[in-house]
C-alpha positions, 0 to 999 in steps of 0.5 A: 805302703812299703813294709819298712822292715823289708830290704830294698835294692837300688842300682845304677843311681847317679851319686855324689858322695863326700865329706868336709870339715865344718865352719862351726864344729860345736854346732855340728857336735850338738846335732849328735844325740846322747849315746853317740860321739862325733868324730874329733874333727866333727866331719860332715858327710853328704850323699846326693843321688838321683834314680832316674827310672822305676826299673832301677829299684826293687820297690821305691820307683824313680826318685831323688834323695839327699842325706846329710849327717855327722861322722861318728867315732866308735861305730865303724861299718864292717871292715873298719874303713868307713866311719858310722854316720848319724843322719841329721837331714834326709830329703827325698822327692818320693812320698813312698821313700819318705814313708819307708824311711821315717818308719826306720827313724830317718829325719825325712823331708820332701824335696828334690835333688838334681845332678847335671853334668855339662862339659866336665862340670857337675852341679848337684842341688837340693831344694825343699818347697822350690827353695835351694838349700845346698849346692855342690859344684865339682869337676868330673872326668870319665868313669874309671875301671876301678870299682869301689865297694864296701859297707856304710853304717848309719844310725837313726832314732825311733821310739827312744831307741838308737837303731844301727843298720849296715848298707852294702854298696858298689860304685863305679867312680869317675876319674878325675874328680875335684870338689870346687865348692859346697854352698849352704844357701839358707842361713835360716834353715837347720842344714846351715849348721853343717856348712863347710869351713872356709877354706874348704877341706874335703875328707873323702869323696867320689862321683859315680854315674852308676852306684848301687846299694841296699837298704838292709832288712834288719837292725841292731839296737845301739846302746845309749838311747833311752830304753835301749839295750844292745843286741839284734833286733827281733824285739821291739823296734823291728817288730814295730816296723814289721807290723806297719803293713806290707805292699802288693807285689811290685810291678814289672818294669821295662829296662830303658832302651839306652841301658838294654842296648849296651849289653854291659852288666853295669848298664853303661 
């Protein structure tokens, strides 16, 4: 098992990331725990991404993942440009990633995310047990020359503590980019509470064929959880994570020929 206190790096994932206003703002607000506040407009965010090869990660291997959550007030990421977020669902195809994330407080499920682009139309779909839950459809152009970079802050809960982590990222978004639809396909599933309003109102968004980011090694404890106190975690939460065992050194992976041939730093 990977040590959940250790940082992890992911490079060149195919990433669709955007937000919307929900159909049921009260249901969305109810998903946020005491000690945190949803934004006044109850904005929901979602990241669907695919990591195609073991060589793109520091220890996760190839996998796919979708996380969905609620944008928060008062806990912005460094720089103040991105609001903090509370993860409500975290669906990954990898048991290794799931074990790592659940030890960090993420609300994990095993499932699969696919992203297909044909003729400028992108379809991203998330499923659990072979049942499609979420489907997004977009119109996408070519990778642009502008780099998007910064930080996101995500909050999770573990052992009656709210944990806050800051995630750096660098992405190469496409232009043009238009989100056409977002479907939540299973009314009986808990994700349905996050479905978008009609008409669809988008807050922010991008698609990047190459997006890189890191899972941080450290946490802070956010005040508000039961038994929580503010400040850096060298105490109890991170010690719990650090004690959950290490991992043998990751194997060396061969970079796929299609990327090695390009000679470009981004692996175009």
